[in-house]
C-alpha positions as CSV (number, residue, x, y, z in Angstrom):
1,X,-76.7,-29.5,-76.1
2,X,-79.6,-27.1,-76.2
3,X,-81.4,-26.4,-72.8
4,X,-84.4,-23.9,-72.9
5,X,-84.2,-21.7,-70.3
6,X,-87.4,-21.0,-67.8
7,X,-89.0,-18.4,-70.0
8,X,-88.6,-15.0,-66.9
9,X,-92.3,-13.6,-68.0
10,X,-94.4,-15.1,-66.2
11,X,-97.5,-13.2,-68.4
12,X,-99.0,-10.0,-69.9
13,X,-101.0,-8.0,-69.5
14,X,-101.3,-6.6,-72.6
15,X,-98.2,-5.0,-73.5
16,X,-97.0,-5.1,-69.9
17,X,-94.3,-8.6,-68.8
18,X,-95.2,-9.3,-65.3
19,X,-91.6,-11.2,-64.5
20,X,-91.1,-13.8,-62.7
21,X,-88.3,-11.9,-60.5
22,X,-91.1,-9.4,-59.5
23,X,-93.9,-12.3,-58.7
24,X,-91.1,-14.3,-56.7
25,X,-90.2,-11.2,-54.7
26,X,-94.1,-10.2,-54.1
27,X,-94.2,-13.0,-53.0
28,X,-92.1,-13.6,-50.5
29,X,-93.0,-10.2,-49.6
30,X,-96.7,-11.4,-48.6
31,X,-95.9,-14.5,-46.6
32,X,-93.7,-12.5,-44.6
33,X,-96.2,-9.6,-44.2
34,X,-98.9,-12.3,-42.6
35,X,-96.3,-13.9,-40.4
36,X,-95.1,-11.1,-39.0
37,X,-98.4,-9.5,-38.9
38,X,-99.7,-12.8,-36.7
39,X,-96.8,-12.4,-34.4
40,X,-97.5,-9.0,-33.7
41,X,-101.0,-9.2,-32.9
42,X,-99.8,-11.7,-30.6
43,X,-97.8,-9.4,-29.1
44,X,-100.2,-6.4,-28.8
45,X,-99.5,-4.6,-31.0
46,X,-102.5,-2.6,-33.5
47,X,-103.3,-5.0,-36.2
48,X,-102.5,-3.2,-39.2
49,X,-98.9,-2.2,-37.8
50,X,-96.8,-3.7,-40.2
51,X,-99.0,-2.9,-43.3
52,X,-98.5,0.6,-42.4
53,X,-94.8,-0.2,-41.9
54,X,-94.4,-1.7,-45.7
55,X,-96.4,0.9,-47.6
56,X,-92.9,3.0,-47.1
57,X,-90.7,0.4,-46.1
58,X,-91.1,-1.4,-49.5
59,X,-90.7,1.6,-52.0
60,X,-87.8,3.4,-49.8
61,X,-86.3,-0.1,-50.0
62,X,-85.7,-1.5,-52.9
63,X,-84.9,2.3,-54.0
64,X,-82.0,1.4,-51.6
65,X,-81.3,-1.9,-52.9
66,X,-81.4,-0.6,-56.4
67,X,-78.9,2.8,-55.3
68,X,-77.2,0.0,-53.6
69,X,-76.3,-2.1,-57.2
70,X,-76.2,0.6,-59.0
71,X,-73.6,2.6,-57.1
72,X,-71.2,-0.7,-57.0
73,X,-71.8,-0.7,-60.9
74,X,-71.2,3.0,-62.0
75,X,-68.8,2.3,-64.2
76,X,-71.7,0.2,-66.3
77,X,-74.9,2.4,-65.6
78,X,-72.9,5.5,-65.9
79,X,-73.2,4.7,-69.7
80,X,-76.3,3.2,-69.8
81,X,-78.3,5.5,-67.3
82,X,-81.4,4.0,-69.0
83,X,-80.9,0.9,-67.3
84,X,-80.5,1.9,-63.9
85,X,-84.6,1.8,-63.3
86,X,-84.5,-1.9,-65.6
87,X,-84.6,-3.4,-61.2
88,X,-87.1,-6.1,-63.3
89,X,-84.5,-7.5,-65.3
90,X,-82.8,-8.1,-61.4
91,X,-79.7,-6.1,-60.1
92,X,-80.9,-5.1,-56.4
93,X,-78.6,-5.7,-53.7
94,X,-80.2,-7.4,-50.4
95,X,-77.7,-5.1,-47.9
96,X,-78.9,-2.0,-49.9
97,X,-83.0,-2.9,-49.3
98,X,-81.5,-4.0,-45.4
99,X,-80.3,-0.1,-44.8
100,X,-83.3,1.2,-45.8
101,X,-85.3,-1.6,-44.5
102,X,-84.1,-0.7,-40.9
103,X,-83.7,3.0,-41.4
104,X,-87.4,3.3,-42.5
105,X,-88.1,0.8,-39.4
106,X,-86.5,3.6,-36.7
107,X,-88.0,6.1,-38.0
108,X,-91.8,4.2,-37.8
109,X,-91.1,2.9,-34.3
110,X,-90.0,6.3,-33.2
111,X,-93.7,8.0,-34.7
112,X,-95.7,5.6,-33.3
113,X,-93.9,5.1,-30.2
114,X,-92.7,1.3,-30.4
115,X,-89.9,-0.1,-29.7
116,X,-87.8,-0.6,-32.9
117,X,-86.3,-3.8,-31.3
118,X,-89.7,-5.2,-30.4
119,X,-90.7,-4.3,-34.5
120,X,-87.2,-6.1,-35.6
121,X,-87.4,-8.5,-33.1
122,X,-90.9,-10.0,-35.1
123,X,-89.8,-9.1,-38.5
124,X,-86.7,-11.4,-38.2
125,X,-87.8,-14.3,-39.3
126,X,-90.2,-13.0,-41.9
127,X,-87.2,-10.9,-43.3
128,X,-85.1,-14.2,-43.2
129,X,-87.6,-16.5,-45.3
130,X,-88.8,-13.4,-47.7
131,X,-84.8,-13.8,-48.4
132,X,-85.1,-17.1,-48.8
133,X,-87.8,-17.0,-51.1
134,X,-87.0,-14.2,-53.2
135,X,-83.6,-16.0,-54.6
136,X,-85.4,-17.8,-56.4
137,X,-85.9,-14.7,-58.5
138,X,-82.5,-15.1,-59.5
139,X,-82.5,-19.2,-60.2
140,X,-85.3,-17.6,-63.1
141,X,-82.6,-15.1,-64.0
142,X,-80.2,-18.0,-64.2
143,X,-78.1,-14.8,-61.7
144,X,-76.5,-14.9,-58.4
145,X,-74.8,-18.4,-59.3
146,X,-71.2,-19.7,-58.9
147,X,-68.1,-21.1,-60.4
148,X,-68.4,-23.3,-63.7
149,X,-69.4,-26.8,-62.6
150,X,-70.1,-30.4,-64.4
151,X,-73.3,-31.9,-64.8
152,X,-72.2,-34.4,-63.0
153,X,-70.9,-32.4,-60.2
154,X,-74.9,-31.0,-60.2
155,X,-76.8,-34.7,-60.6
156,X,-74.9,-35.6,-57.9
157,X,-76.1,-32.9,-55.2
158,X,-79.7,-34.8,-56.7
159,X,-81.1,-31.9,-57.8
160,X,-83.9,-31.7,-59.2
161,X,-84.0,-31.9,-63.2
162,X,-85.8,-28.2,-63.3
163,X,-82.6,-26.7,-61.4
164,X,-80.3,-28.8,-63.3
165,X,-81.3,-27.3,-66.8
166,X,-81.4,-23.7,-65.3
167,X,-77.8,-23.7,-64.1
168,X,-77.0,-24.4,-67.8
169,X,-75.7,-21.0,-69.2
170,X,-74.8,-20.6,-72.2
171,X,-72.8,-23.8,-72.6
172,X,-71.5,-24.3,-69.4
173,X,-73.4,-25.3,-65.8
174,X,-72.3,-23.2,-62.3
175,X,-72.8,-23.4,-58.4
176,X,-76.4,-23.0,-58.1
177,X,-75.4,-20.4,-55.3
178,X,-78.8,-19.1,-55.2
179,X,-80.5,-22.1,-53.9
180,X,-77.2,-22.6,-51.1
181,X,-78.1,-18.9,-49.9
182,X,-81.8,-19.9,-50.0
183,X,-81.6,-23.4,-48.5
184,X,-79.1,-21.6,-45.4
185,X,-82.1,-19.1,-44.9
186,X,-84.7,-21.2,-44.4
187,X,-82.6,-23.1,-42.1
188,X,-82.9,-19.5,-39.9
189,X,-86.0,-19.3,-40.1
190,X,-86.6,-22.7,-38.4
191,X,-83.6,-21.7,-36.1
192,X,-85.2,-18.1,-35.5
193,X,-89.0,-19.5,-35.1
194,X,-87.3,-22.1,-32.0
195,X,-85.4,-19.2,-30.7
196,X,-88.7,-17.3,-29.9
197,X,-89.2,-19.5,-27.1
198,X,-85.9,-19.4,-25.6
199,X,-84.8,-16.8,-23.0
200,X,-82.8,-14.0,-25.5
201,X,-83.9,-11.0,-24.9
202,X,-85.6,-8.0,-26.6
203,X,-83.8,-7.3,-29.4
204,X,-81.4,-10.7,-29.6
205,X,-83.7,-11.9,-32.3
206,X,-82.9,-9.7,-34.6
207,X,-79.9,-9.5,-33.7
208,X,-79.5,-13.4,-34.0
209,X,-80.9,-13.0,-37.6
210,X,-77.9,-10.8,-38.3
211,X,-75.5,-13.1,-37.1
212,X,-76.6,-16.2,-39.3
213,X,-77.7,-14.5,-42.2
214,X,-73.9,-12.5,-42.3
215,X,-72.5,-16.5,-41.7
216,X,-74.0,-18.0,-44.3
217,X,-73.9,-14.8,-46.9
218,X,-69.7,-14.8,-46.3
219,X,-69.0,-17.9,-47.3
220,X,-71.9,-18.2,-50.6
221,X,-70.4,-15.0,-51.6
222,X,-66.9,-16.0,-52.0
223,X,-68.6,-19.0,-54.2
224,X,-70.4,-16.4,-56.5
225,X,-69.3,-14.6,-60.1
226,X,-71.0,-11.3,-59.9
227,X,-70.0,-9.6,-56.4
228,X,-70.3,-6.5,-56.1
229,X,-66.8,-5.8,-55.5
230,X,-65.1,-2.7,-53.0
231,X,-61.6,-3.5,-54.6
232,X,-59.8,-5.6,-56.9
233,X,-60.2,-8.1,-54.2
234,X,-62.5,-7.1,-51.2
235,X,-66.0,-8.5,-51.9
236,X,-68.3,-5.7,-51.0
237,X,-71.0,-8.3,-49.3
238,X,-68.1,-10.3,-47.9
239,X,-67.3,-7.4,-46.0
240,X,-70.5,-5.6,-44.8
241,X,-71.2,-9.0,-43.4
242,X,-67.7,-9.5,-41.2
243,X,-69.3,-5.6,-40.0
244,X,-73.1,-6.7,-39.7
245,X,-71.2,-9.2,-37.3
246,X,-69.5,-7.8,-35.4
247,X,-71.3,-5.4,-34.5
248,X,-74.6,-7.2,-34.4
249,X,-72.3,-9.2,-31.2
250,X,-71.4,-5.4,-30.1
251,X,-74.6,-4.8,-29.8
252,X,-75.8,-8.0,-27.6
253,X,-73.1,-7.4,-25.3
254,X,-73.0,-3.7,-25.1
255,X,-77.5,-3.8,-24.0
256,X,-77.0,-7.0,-22.2
257,X,-74.3,-5.3,-19.6
258,X,-76.1,-1.8,-19.3
259,X,-79.6,-3.4,-19.3
260,X,-81.0,-2.2,-22.4
261,X,-82.0,-5.5,-22.8
262,X,-84.3,-5.5,-20.0
263,X,-87.0,-7.5,-21.1
264,X,-87.9,-11.2,-23.0
265,X,-89.2,-11.8,-26.0
266,X,-91.5,-14.1,-24.6
267,X,-92.3,-11.2,-22.3
268,X,-92.4,-8.4,-24.1
């Protein structure tokens, strides 16, 4: 069987190829910015708060995401250093991006005299939606998939034909784990939007995002074949997910216990 994969190049501007991966990531960021800006305006923050934040957060997050990925694939990149900057071919780690984004937001909030937790709460739904959209970049690149499956298995999931065909890689079909995570993230986005109307305190919407995303990532990561490994048996993303869940719960309980979570999201 010969199934032609989707061309990873969306368009060419002269000699410059524009990859679908970058287009999809860019679309996710743009949608996230629009949503976060609308919410920040509603919360009384200056109009350009998130635009100014993203000017710094985007490049720093991309660099951190790539460094994270390269570090755990150093056996390969030490032999192919020219590939280190080739992010258009895939190979960025979301946990690295989140580390970069959070550190940037902490510094930015201090410089602007804004509560980091208020920024994080506003950004949380936008972040998880952008992640859900961004997974489709992995789909185009035929990466972040799971173990081998049969075509019948994929058809029984009632997937569109184009997804089934794109999951045909080097003569075999694979679990569309990119899709599982995308759906999990979009459900998380809906849950976070609903939670905005609840009695959560400042910071707890962001912590809810961390917990929800990490639970899904832990289980889905266990299905993937391209995981970054901490040891021969430990998948880095699963270890990080467990740590994030525990830390988020500890922070949640601690902030409530000592009175740091003094404002409800609806009122902040």
